[in-house]
DOMAR-255892 format. One record per residue (C-alpha): residue in three letters; chain; z, y negated, x. Coordinates in nm, 4 decimals. Example, Ala and Ser with C-alpha at 12.3 -4.5 7.8 and 13.67 -1.06 7.14 Angstrom:
2
 residu chaine       pz       py       px
    ALA      A   0.7800   0.4500   1.2300
    SER      A   0.7140   0.1060   1.3670
This chain:
460
 residu chaine       pz       py       px
    MET      A  10.8334  -8.4635  -4.8407
    GLY      A  10.7625  -8.4923  -5.2105
    LEU      A  10.3917  -8.4327  -5.1525
    ILE      A  10.4681  -8.1344  -4.9317
    GLY      A  10.6863  -7.9949  -5.2070
    ILE      A  10.4149  -8.0299  -5.4735
    PHE      A  10.1442  -7.8611  -5.2695
    LEU      A  10.3784  -7.5957  -5.1277
    SER      A  10.5008  -7.5018  -5.4743
    LEU      A  10.1467  -7.4987  -5.6107
    GLY      A  10.0224  -7.2824  -5.3262
    LEU      A  10.3103  -7.0383  -5.3618
    LEU      A  10.2670  -7.0270  -5.7400
    MET      A   9.9013  -6.9320  -5.7072
    TYR      A   9.9590  -6.6851  -5.4234
    LEU      A  10.2593  -6.5096  -5.5755
    ALA      A  10.0965  -6.4953  -5.9205
    TYR      A   9.7958  -6.3395  -5.7508
    ARG      A  10.0311  -6.0854  -5.5913
    GLY      A  10.1597  -5.9860  -5.9329
    ILE      A  10.4972  -6.1628  -5.9641
    ASN      A  10.5697  -6.2553  -6.3242
    VAL      A  10.5121  -6.6226  -6.4029
    LEU      A  10.8262  -6.6303  -6.6186
    ILE      A  11.0166  -6.6168  -6.2910
    LEU      A  10.7669  -6.8023  -6.0749
    ALA      A  10.7066  -7.1121  -6.2854
    PRO      A  11.0655  -7.2439  -6.3037
    VAL      A  11.1456  -7.1439  -5.9444
    MET      A  10.8348  -7.3154  -5.8059
    ALA      A  10.8972  -7.6223  -6.0243
    LEU      A  11.2492  -7.6511  -5.8879
    LEU      A  11.1233  -7.5976  -5.5334
    ALA      A  10.8969  -7.9010  -5.5740
    THR      A  11.1907  -8.0919  -5.7208
    LEU      A  11.4086  -7.9977  -5.4224
    PHE      A  11.1558  -8.1530  -5.1845
    ALA      A  11.1665  -8.4735  -5.3890
    GLY      A  11.5147  -8.5212  -5.2443
    TRP      A  11.7332  -8.6933  -5.4949
    LEU      A  11.6355  -8.5400  -5.8277
    PRO      A  11.9010  -8.3146  -5.9882
    LEU      A  11.7809  -7.9555  -6.0128
    LEU      A  11.9737  -7.8465  -6.3209
    ALA      A  11.8778  -8.1586  -6.5147
    THR      A  11.5136  -8.1108  -6.4201
    TYR      A  11.5263  -7.7543  -6.5465
    THR      A  11.7083  -7.8221  -6.8725
    GLN      A  11.5692  -8.1683  -6.9545
    VAL      A  11.2102  -8.1486  -6.8284
    PHE      A  11.0999  -7.7879  -6.7821
    MET      A  11.2625  -7.6340  -7.0883
    PRO      A  11.1692  -7.9100  -7.3387
    ALA      A  10.8050  -7.8843  -7.2285
    LEU      A  10.8202  -7.5061  -7.2642
    GLY      A  10.9903  -7.5372  -7.6012
    ASN      A  10.7471  -7.7953  -7.7338
    TYR      A  10.4577  -7.5678  -7.6458
    LEU      A  10.6212  -7.2785  -7.8281
    LEU      A  10.6881  -7.4973  -8.1307
    GLN      A  10.3242  -7.5947  -8.1513
    PHE      A  10.1373  -7.2802  -8.0520
    PHE      A  10.3585  -6.9752  -8.1124
    PRO      A  10.2040  -6.9165  -8.4586
    LEU      A   9.8596  -6.8932  -8.3005
    PHE      A   9.9740  -6.6337  -8.0492
    LEU      A  10.1681  -6.4358  -8.3091
    LEU      A   9.8989  -6.4314  -8.5758
    GLY      A   9.6226  -6.3840  -8.3209
    ALA      A   9.7961  -6.0812  -8.1717
    ILE      A   9.8557  -5.9237  -8.5114
    PHE      A   9.4963  -5.9896  -8.6161
    GLY      A   9.3623  -5.8365  -8.2967
    LYS      A   9.5840  -5.5295  -8.3316
    LEU      A   9.4780  -5.4750  -8.6933
    MET      A   9.1127  -5.5069  -8.5946
    ALA      A   9.1726  -5.2401  -8.3324
    ASP      A   9.3787  -4.9934  -8.5311
    SER      A   9.1626  -5.0119  -8.8441
    GLY      A   8.8607  -4.8945  -8.6472
    SER      A   8.6868  -5.2302  -8.7013
    ALA      A   8.6826  -5.2945  -8.3280
    ARG      A   8.5122  -4.9636  -8.2666
    THR      A   8.2525  -5.0336  -8.5358
    ILE      A   8.1689  -5.3776  -8.3969
    ALA      A   8.1556  -5.2430  -8.0409
    GLU      A   7.9124  -4.9732  -8.1461
    TRP      A   7.7014  -5.2262  -8.3376
    PHE      A   7.6736  -5.4545  -8.0350
    THR      A   7.5909  -5.1573  -7.8147
    ASP      A   7.3232  -5.0340  -8.0534
    LYS      A   7.1661  -5.3760  -8.1056
    MET      A   7.1872  -5.5096  -7.7511
    GLY      A   7.1948  -5.1877  -7.5539
    ALA      A   7.4587  -5.0587  -7.3149
    SER      A   7.3016  -5.2589  -7.0339
    GLN      A   7.3929  -5.5789  -7.2215
    SER      A   7.7621  -5.5020  -7.2780
    ILE      A   7.8741  -5.8064  -7.0803
    ALA      A   7.6359  -6.0387  -7.2621
    ALA      A   7.7566  -5.8972  -7.5944
    VAL      A   8.1214  -5.9732  -7.5115
    VAL      A   8.0365  -6.3231  -7.3921
    ALA      A   7.8339  -6.3869  -7.7078
    ALA      A   8.1142  -6.2639  -7.9340
    CYS      A   8.3691  -6.4902  -7.7656
    GLY      A   8.1288  -6.7830  -7.7669
    VAL      A   8.0581  -6.7552  -8.1397
    LEU      A   8.4288  -6.7470  -8.2218
    THR      A   8.5366  -7.0345  -7.9966
    TYR      A   8.2400  -7.2506  -8.0928
    GLY      A   8.3402  -7.1835  -8.4517
    GLY      A   8.6781  -7.3415  -8.3836
    VAL      A   8.8926  -7.0349  -8.3166
    SER      A   9.1549  -7.0842  -8.0444
    LEU      A   9.0670  -6.9171  -7.7153
    PHE      A   9.4020  -6.7368  -7.7282
    VAL      A   9.3205  -6.5983  -8.0703
    VAL      A   8.9778  -6.4945  -7.9450
    ALA      A   9.1332  -6.3144  -7.6487
    PHE      A   9.3547  -6.1098  -7.8781
    ALA      A   9.0837  -6.0411  -8.1355
    VAL      A   8.7916  -5.9658  -7.9048
    TYR      A   8.9725  -5.7642  -7.6364
    PRO      A   8.9853  -5.4381  -7.8345
    ILE      A   8.6181  -5.4793  -7.9234
    ALA      A   8.5246  -5.5641  -7.5660
    ASN      A   8.7318  -5.2834  -7.4170
    ALA      A   8.5683  -5.0256  -7.6441
    LEU      A   8.2259  -5.1669  -7.5570
    PHE      A   8.2979  -5.1529  -7.1830
    GLN      A   8.4153  -4.7928  -7.2175
    LYS      A   8.1076  -4.6939  -7.4159
    SER      A   7.8720  -4.8565  -7.1640
    ASP      A   8.0765  -4.7394  -6.8611
    THR      A   8.1169  -5.0988  -6.7379
    PRO      A   8.4094  -5.1562  -6.4947
    LYS      A   8.7086  -5.2820  -6.6905
    ARG      A   8.8056  -5.5116  -6.4024
    LEU      A   8.5137  -5.7352  -6.5070
    LEU      A   8.6427  -5.7659  -6.8630
    PRO      A   8.8790  -6.0649  -6.8105
    ALA      A   8.5928  -6.2603  -6.6509
    ALA      A   8.3617  -6.1824  -6.9445
    LEU      A   8.6302  -6.2978  -7.1898
    ALA      A   8.6912  -6.6097  -6.9800
    LEU      A   8.3210  -6.6937  -6.9635
    GLY      A   8.2812  -6.6703  -7.3388
    SER      A   8.6111  -6.8367  -7.4302
    PHE      A   8.6826  -7.1273  -7.1987
    THR      A   8.3668  -7.2469  -7.0285
    PHE      A   8.0535  -7.3533  -7.2169
    THR      A   8.2100  -7.3681  -7.5663
    MET      A   8.5208  -7.5489  -7.4426
    THR      A   8.3701  -7.8395  -7.2507
    ALA      A   7.9911  -7.8413  -7.2693
    PHE      A   7.8151  -7.7620  -7.5954
    PRO      A   7.7958  -8.0701  -7.8195
    GLY      A   8.0050  -8.0562  -8.1332
    THR      A   8.2516  -7.7986  -8.0067
    PRO      A   8.5882  -7.8405  -8.1850
    ALA      A   8.7842  -7.7634  -7.8658
    ILE      A   9.0605  -8.0128  -7.7858
    GLN      A   8.8979  -8.0770  -7.4478
    ASN      A   8.5999  -8.2235  -7.6329
    ALA      A   8.8202  -8.4368  -7.8582
    ILE      A   9.0549  -8.6013  -7.6072
    PRO      A   8.7916  -8.8361  -7.4514
    MET      A   8.6731  -8.9758  -7.7860
    PRO      A   8.9234  -9.2612  -7.8353
    TYR      A   8.8829  -9.3750  -7.4746
    PHE      A   8.5042  -9.4018  -7.4824
    GLY      A   8.4394  -9.4549  -7.8531
    THR      A   8.2358  -9.1367  -7.8776
    THR      A   8.2009  -8.8338  -8.1060
    PRO      A   8.2194  -8.4583  -8.0398
    PHE      A   7.8400  -8.4623  -8.0023
    ALA      A   7.8454  -8.6987  -7.7030
    ALA      A   7.5588  -8.6597  -7.4524
    PRO      A   7.4018  -8.3628  -7.6321
    ILE      A   7.1252  -8.3051  -7.3752
    TYR      A   7.3625  -8.2987  -7.0779
    GLY      A   7.6091  -8.0894  -7.2740
    THR      A   7.3529  -7.8351  -7.3872
    LEU      A   7.1986  -7.7969  -7.0421
    ALA      A   7.5408  -7.7684  -6.8790
    GLY      A   7.6518  -7.5093  -7.1343
    LEU      A   7.3393  -7.3014  -7.0896
    GLY      A   7.3854  -7.3188  -6.7141
    MET      A   7.7386  -7.1806  -6.7425
    LEU      A   7.6332  -6.9118  -6.9901
    ILE      A   7.3293  -6.7920  -6.7980
    GLY      A   7.4834  -6.8277  -6.4518
    GLY      A   7.8065  -6.6517  -6.5450
    THR      A   7.6336  -6.3666  -6.7265
    PHE      A   7.3936  -6.3177  -6.4347
    TRP      A   7.6849  -6.2989  -6.1899
    LEU      A   7.8785  -6.0438  -6.3956
    ASN      A   7.5712  -5.8285  -6.4525
    ARG      A   7.5058  -5.8232  -6.0776
    ARG      A   7.8677  -5.7253  -6.0149
    ARG      A   7.8441  -5.4444  -6.2716
    ASP      A   7.5209  -5.3121  -6.1232
    ALA      A   7.6713  -5.3117  -5.7737
    ALA      A   7.9816  -5.1280  -5.8968
    ASN      A   7.7825  -4.8705  -6.0896
    ALA      A   7.5602  -4.8099  -5.7869
    LYS      A   7.8769  -4.6971  -5.6095
    GLY      A   7.9703  -4.4737  -5.9026
    GLU      A   8.2700  -4.6814  -6.0088
    GLY      A   8.2267  -4.6760  -6.3885
    TYR      A   8.4877  -4.7982  -6.6356
    GLY      A   8.7787  -4.6807  -6.4225
    ASP      A   9.1097  -4.5140  -6.4996
    HIS      A   9.3372  -4.7586  -6.6814
    PRO      A   9.6559  -4.7070  -6.8852
    ALA      A   9.6468  -4.8148  -7.2490
    THR      A   9.7904  -5.1537  -7.3470
    ASP      A   9.9539  -5.2633  -7.6716
    ALA      A   9.6281  -5.4321  -7.7683
    ASP      A   9.4262  -5.1128  -7.7379
    ALA      A   9.3306  -4.9302  -8.0542
    ASN      A   9.4976  -4.6311  -8.2120
    GLU      A   9.2272  -4.4101  -8.3596
    PRO      A   9.2378  -4.4364  -8.7410
    ASP      A   9.2867  -4.1287  -8.9545
    ASP      A   8.9816  -4.1935  -9.1709
    ALA      A   8.6296  -4.2828  -9.0748
    ALA      A   8.5779  -4.6251  -8.9215
    PRO      A   8.4552  -4.8943  -9.1639
    GLY      A   8.0962  -5.0016  -9.1910
    PHE      A   7.9794  -5.3044  -8.9963
    LEU      A   7.9981  -5.5494  -9.2879
    ILE      A   8.3574  -5.4566  -9.3680
    ALA      A   8.4482  -5.4600  -8.9988
    ILE      A   8.2979  -5.8037  -8.9304
    LEU      A   8.4111  -5.9691  -9.2535
    PRO      A   8.7639  -6.0617  -9.1305
    VAL      A   8.6154  -6.2146  -8.8140
    VAL      A   8.3667  -6.4173  -9.0156
    ALA      A   8.6501  -6.5177  -9.2481
    VAL      A   8.8414  -6.6709  -8.9579
    ILE      A   8.5454  -6.8932  -8.8665
    VAL      A   8.4470  -6.9906  -9.2205
    LEU      A   8.8018  -7.0479  -9.3443
    ASN      A   8.8936  -7.2450  -9.0339
    ALA      A   8.6050  -7.4824  -9.0985
    ALA      A   8.6815  -7.4992  -9.4708
    PHE      A   9.0484  -7.5819  -9.4184
    THR      A   8.9663  -7.8308  -9.1418
    TYR      A   8.6937  -8.0295  -9.3144
    LEU      A   8.7423  -7.9710  -9.6878
    ILE      A   9.0718  -7.8311  -9.8103
    ILE      A   9.3344  -7.9965  -9.5895
    PRO      A   9.1739  -8.3467  -9.5955
    ALA      A   9.1761  -8.3266  -9.9780
    MET      A   9.5480  -8.2470  -9.9877
    GLU      A   9.8161  -8.5061 -10.0555
    THR      A   9.9999  -8.5276  -9.7218
    GLY      A  10.1691  -8.8664  -9.7315
    TYR      A  10.5067  -8.6947  -9.7002
    LEU      A  10.4258  -8.6218  -9.3349
    ALA      A  10.5230  -8.9809  -9.2524
    ASP      A  10.8849  -8.9044  -9.3490
    ASP      A  11.1405  -8.8600  -9.0719
    GLN      A  11.2089  -8.4993  -9.1647
    TYR      A  10.8424  -8.4152  -9.0958
    GLY      A  10.8310  -8.5973  -8.7647
    ASN      A  10.6529  -8.9171  -8.8765
    ALA      A  10.3249  -8.7290  -8.8341
    SER      A   9.9780  -8.7882  -8.9690
    ILE      A   9.7410  -8.5310  -9.1098
    ASP      A   9.5340  -8.5498  -8.7896
    ASP      A   9.8391  -8.4326  -8.5941
    VAL      A   9.8681  -8.1076  -8.7859
    LYS      A   9.5271  -8.0431  -8.9416
    GLY      A   9.4038  -7.8203  -8.6620
    ILE      A   9.7110  -7.5993  -8.6420
    TRP      A   9.7400  -7.5732  -9.0220
    ALA      A   9.3772  -7.4690  -9.0513
    ILE      A   9.3973  -7.1864  -8.8008
    ILE      A   9.7334  -7.0619  -8.9329
    ALA      A   9.6012  -7.0481  -9.2891
    SER      A   9.2718  -6.8873  -9.1910
    LEU      A   9.4423  -6.6241  -8.9739
    VAL      A   9.6942  -6.5329  -9.2421
    ILE      A   9.4143  -6.4818  -9.4949
    ALA      A   9.2057  -6.2874  -9.2419
    ILE      A   9.5034  -6.0614  -9.1637
    LEU      A   9.5569  -5.9907  -9.5328
    LEU      A   9.1844  -5.9310  -9.5783
    CYS      A   9.1696  -5.6881  -9.2857
    THR      A   9.4735  -5.5062  -9.4218
    ALA      A   9.3318  -5.4794  -9.7738
    LEU      A   8.9851  -5.3691  -9.6656
    ASN      A   9.1208  -5.0995  -9.4350
    TRP      A   9.4416  -4.9929  -9.6106
    SER      A   9.3683  -4.6207  -9.5946
    ARG      A   9.2443  -4.6293  -9.2348
    PHE      A   9.5715  -4.7199  -9.0627
    LYS      A   9.7791  -4.4404  -8.9146
    ASP      A  10.0931  -4.6534  -8.9423
    LEU      A  10.0396  -5.0055  -9.0756
    LEU      A  10.3963  -5.1137  -8.9990
    GLU      A  10.3571  -4.9991  -8.6390
    SER      A  10.0358  -5.2001  -8.6050
    TYR      A  10.2088  -5.5138  -8.7310
    ASN      A  10.5107  -5.4541  -8.5074
    LYS      A  10.3078  -5.3873  -8.1937
    GLY      A  10.0900  -5.6903  -8.2599
    THR      A  10.4027  -5.9019  -8.2980
    MET      A  10.5615  -5.7778  -7.9765
    GLY      A  10.2314  -5.8087  -7.7926
    SER      A  10.2300  -6.1836  -7.8533
    LEU      A  10.5584  -6.2557  -7.6755
    LEU      A  10.4692  -6.2146  -7.3086
    PRO      A  10.1437  -6.4145  -7.3264
    VAL      A  10.2984  -6.7064  -7.5151
    PHE      A  10.5988  -6.7311  -7.2840
    ASN      A  10.3779  -6.7001  -6.9758
    THR      A  10.1639  -6.9886  -7.0926
    ALA      A  10.4610  -7.1998  -7.2041
    SER      A  10.6231  -7.1511  -6.8626
    GLU      A  10.3087  -7.2862  -6.6979
    VAL      A  10.3242  -7.5898  -6.9261
    GLY      A  10.6852  -7.6413  -6.8160
    TYR      A  10.5793  -7.6255  -6.4517
    GLY      A  10.3090  -7.8867  -6.5076
    ALA      A  10.5567  -8.1164  -6.6833
    VAL      A  10.7970  -8.1013  -6.3888
    ILE      A  10.5211  -8.1722  -6.1350
    ALA      A  10.3936  -8.4667  -6.3403
    SER      A  10.7469  -8.6103  -6.3534
    LEU      A  10.7971  -8.6200  -5.9751
    PRO      A  10.7644  -8.9558  -5.7935
    ALA      A  10.5210  -8.8076  -5.5395
    PHE      A  10.2830  -8.7133  -5.8189
    VAL      A  10.2022  -9.0839  -5.8597
    VAL      A  10.0622  -9.0790  -5.5048
    VAL      A   9.8420  -8.7812  -5.5878
    ARG      A   9.7256  -8.9401  -5.9119
    ASP      A   9.6425  -9.2775  -5.7565
    ALA      A   9.4656  -9.1174  -5.4595
    VAL      A   9.2260  -8.9127  -5.6678
    LEU      A   9.1665  -9.1882  -5.9209
    GLY      A   9.0814  -9.4420  -5.6501
    LEU      A   8.8425  -9.2174  -5.4600
    SER      A   8.5198  -9.3923  -5.5667
    SER      A   8.4013  -9.7090  -5.7374
    ASN      A   8.1546  -9.4971  -5.9372
    PRO      A   8.3471  -9.4085  -6.2554
    LEU      A   8.1478  -9.0873  -6.2981
    ILE      A   8.2686  -8.9638  -5.9595
    SER      A   8.6239  -9.0947  -5.9799
    SER      A   8.6807  -8.9621  -6.3308
    ALA      A   8.5348  -8.6213  -6.2386
    VAL      A   8.7485  -8.5896  -5.9258
    ALA      A   9.0621  -8.7144  -6.0990
    THR      A   9.0262  -8.4797  -6.3941
    ASN      A   8.9452  -8.1763  -6.1807
    VAL      A   9.2320  -8.2312  -5.9380
    LEU      A   9.4885  -8.3088  -6.2052
    ALA      A   9.3755  -8.0121  -6.4140
    GLY      A   9.4116  -7.7918  -6.1078
    ILE      A   9.7600  -7.9173  -6.0246
    THR      A   9.8896  -7.8861  -6.3798
    GLY      A   9.6982  -7.5629  -6.4513
    SER      A   9.5759  -7.7137  -6.7763
    ALA      A   9.2370  -7.8534  -6.8770
    SER      A   9.3772  -8.0680  -7.1567
    GLY      A   9.6837  -8.1634  -6.9514
    GLY      A   9.4885  -8.2796  -6.6475
    MET      A   9.2409  -8.4698  -6.8640
    SER      A   9.5192  -8.6347  -7.0623
    ILE      A   9.6978  -8.7544  -6.7489
    ALA      A   9.3744  -8.8943  -6.6037
    LEU      A   9.2722  -9.0759  -6.9224
    GLU      A   9.6205  -9.1983  -7.0135
    THR      A   9.6472  -9.3505  -6.6673
    LEU      A   9.3035  -9.5008  -6.6137
    GLY      A   9.0967  -9.4232  -6.9218
    ASP      A   9.0600  -9.7916  -7.0105
    ARG      A   8.9594  -9.8731  -6.6537
    PHE      A   8.6991  -9.5955  -6.6542
    ALA      A   8.5543  -9.7352  -6.9776
    GLU      A   8.5400 -10.0893  -6.8342
    GLN      A   8.3787  -9.9694  -6.5099
    ALA      A   8.1245  -9.7659  -6.7039
    GLN      A   8.0322 -10.0638  -6.9180
    ALA      A   7.9972 -10.2871  -6.6108
    ALA      A   7.7773 -10.0298  -6.4382
    GLY      A   7.5638  -9.9714  -6.7461
    ILE      A   7.6766  -9.6101  -6.7858
    ASP      A   7.6480  -9.4658  -7.1347
    PRO      A   8.0024  -9.3897  -7.2583
    GLU      A   7.8700  -9.0620  -7.3985
    ILE      A   7.7906  -8.9485  -7.0449
    MET      A   8.1418  -9.0492  -6.9356
    HIS      A   8.2802  -8.8417  -7.2218
    ARG      A   8.0770  -8.5362  -7.1248
    VAL      A   8.1561  -8.5653  -6.7522
    VAL      A   8.5295  -8.5901  -6.8166
    ALA      A   8.5177  -8.2960  -7.0582
    LEU      A   8.3183  -8.0846  -6.8126
    SER      A   8.5543  -8.1781  -6.5299
    SER      A   8.8558  -8.0538  -6.7214
    GLY      A   8.7066  -7.7045  -6.7214
    GLY      A   8.6785  -7.6534  -6.3455
    PHE      A   8.9909  -7.6300  -6.1325
    ASP      A   9.2063  -7.5749  -6.4408
    ALA      A   9.1329  -7.1999  -6.4214
    LEU      A   9.3047  -7.1460  -6.0872
    PRO      A   9.5362  -6.8418  -6.0681
    HIS      A   9.8359  -7.0205  -6.2243
    ASN      A   9.6437  -7.1261  -6.5370
    GLY      A   9.8130  -7.0095  -6.8554
    ALA      A   9.4928  -6.8828  -7.0173
    VAL      A   9.4072  -6.6795  -6.7085
    ILE      A   9.7529  -6.5243  -6.7042
    THR      A   9.7280  -6.4560  -7.0777
    LEU      A   9.3929  -6.2776  -7.0368
    LEU      A   9.5314  -6.0596  -6.7606
    ALA      A   9.8423  -5.9784  -6.9653
    ILE      A   9.6352  -5.8826  -7.2710
    THR      A   9.3939  -5.6661  -7.0730
    GLY      A   9.6673  -5.5030  -6.8623
    LEU      A   9.4943  -5.6034  -6.5381
    THR      A   9.6060  -5.8110  -6.2379
    HIS      A   9.4937  -6.1117  -6.0382
    LYS      A   9.4168  -5.8812  -5.7473
    THR      A   9.1701  -5.6677  -5.9423
    SER      A   9.0061  -5.9294  -6.1645
    TYR      A   9.0668  -6.2895  -6.0588
    GLY      A   8.7798  -6.3095  -5.8093
    ASP      A   8.5212  -6.2813  -6.0868
    ILE      A   8.7193  -6.5151  -6.3145
    PHE      A   8.7075  -6.7709  -6.0322
    VAL      A   8.3292  -6.7503  -6.0069
    VAL      A   8.2502  -6.7780  -6.3803
    ALA      A   8.5321  -7.0157  -6.4860
    VAL      A   8.5801  -7.2325  -6.1748
    LEU      A   8.2923  -7.2186  -5.9265
    ILE      A   7.9982  -7.2219  -6.1688
    PRO      A   8.1436  -7.4866  -6.4091
    PHE      A   8.2439  -7.7071  -6.1131
    SER      A   7.8975  -7.6765  -5.9567
    ILE      A   7.7324  -7.7677  -6.2855
    THR      A   7.9654  -8.0658  -6.3263
    VAL      A   7.8634  -8.1860  -5.9795
    ALA      A   7.4979  -8.1496  -6.0783
    VAL      A   7.5537  -8.3510  -6.3978
    VAL      A   7.7368  -8.6282  -6.2081
    LEU      A   7.4670  -8.6457  -5.9414
    SER      A   7.1782  -8.6483  -6.1896
    ALA      A   7.3446  -8.9117  -6.4079
    SER      A   7.4215  -9.1255  -6.1031
    VAL      A   7.0630  -9.1004  -5.9742
    LEU      A   6.9274  -9.2126  -6.3111
    LEU      A   7.1423  -9.5259  -6.2820
    VAL      A   6.9935  -9.6278  -5.9481
């Protein structure tokens, strides 16, 4: 009954989210439905002691990123910077390459260490203006953002600072540059395959005369500035500042700071590694926001309104995502989840296969790439490492396979990043999820299978 409850709740969560029901309602209800099937677990205690703490912990850690990212994106839009950058990409790459331009913009930012949620807020106004200018169907926009933000730069390209590339390191004794050839080839496969798919979809839509479409404005859309839009260098400078400052704070400034006080009880007995990433992006975003404001002071119609709308625009996405985290925490706490975990982990004696299946399935169930990977590695990471050593498998390949596997089934309809993209763009699962599925689930999963098969053949 517990297993039935898990899969029933997961199926209903995906279906009802696809039908447009808000995840703020769905996530706790579906979590408690799964709990009800478990039989003896108290519903109220599960909600208040498991679901809500997981939701709250996520908010504590990531709310600043959503808040600052939304404000930054709104300022980029309302200052006219988004319009300038959109026109530059259109002029340099041509209207026919609007999708590739959006994917490239997202890829540069995320590979530079900017959170995918921040990228979604910051790039959406640019991408939306570019899609309008090139008459590309807006319904393809979430898939383009997804392709550039949480596929090849999240799990594949060597050296990416994404958390999904960092989690496997202590288990396999590797670095962020593990298996660079496999990672580069896999990343290029995702990039080229996804862009090809979206271009084909655009061409088919335009052949039918669809065009951009008629869509209501969202809070993230730009208000036209009173004065002329800034030049390209002024427009792009705050975006470049985010990347450069993030790297500077991460690798130079914060490590040089005296942070021994973090070990005190009042600061959570933390280490600098626990907070370095979040500190870096908070500091870089604050400076970039101030820079964007200063450079474009005279261009805002109402600066206070831009700040206020950016602030309010962050609330729904962050609570949507946090609710999904709460759902995953409840599912992982159920006794029947142990059966699911053990079944997928024991599927094959080949650690490449078993780790790939385990990570994909657990990421799909929890709706989280990092969550599914963490559960898989916390449970059997040491065993995977031992099996790999016994089979003569390079631990770097294990690292890359696990990282790639986290970026497959995680992007099912209940995934927090997917829901956030749809909320930011003002679109729905019904109109846009099909293309997200192809570029963020089907293509990455197929490439992961190819990597596992090729690595396994080389071992024979």
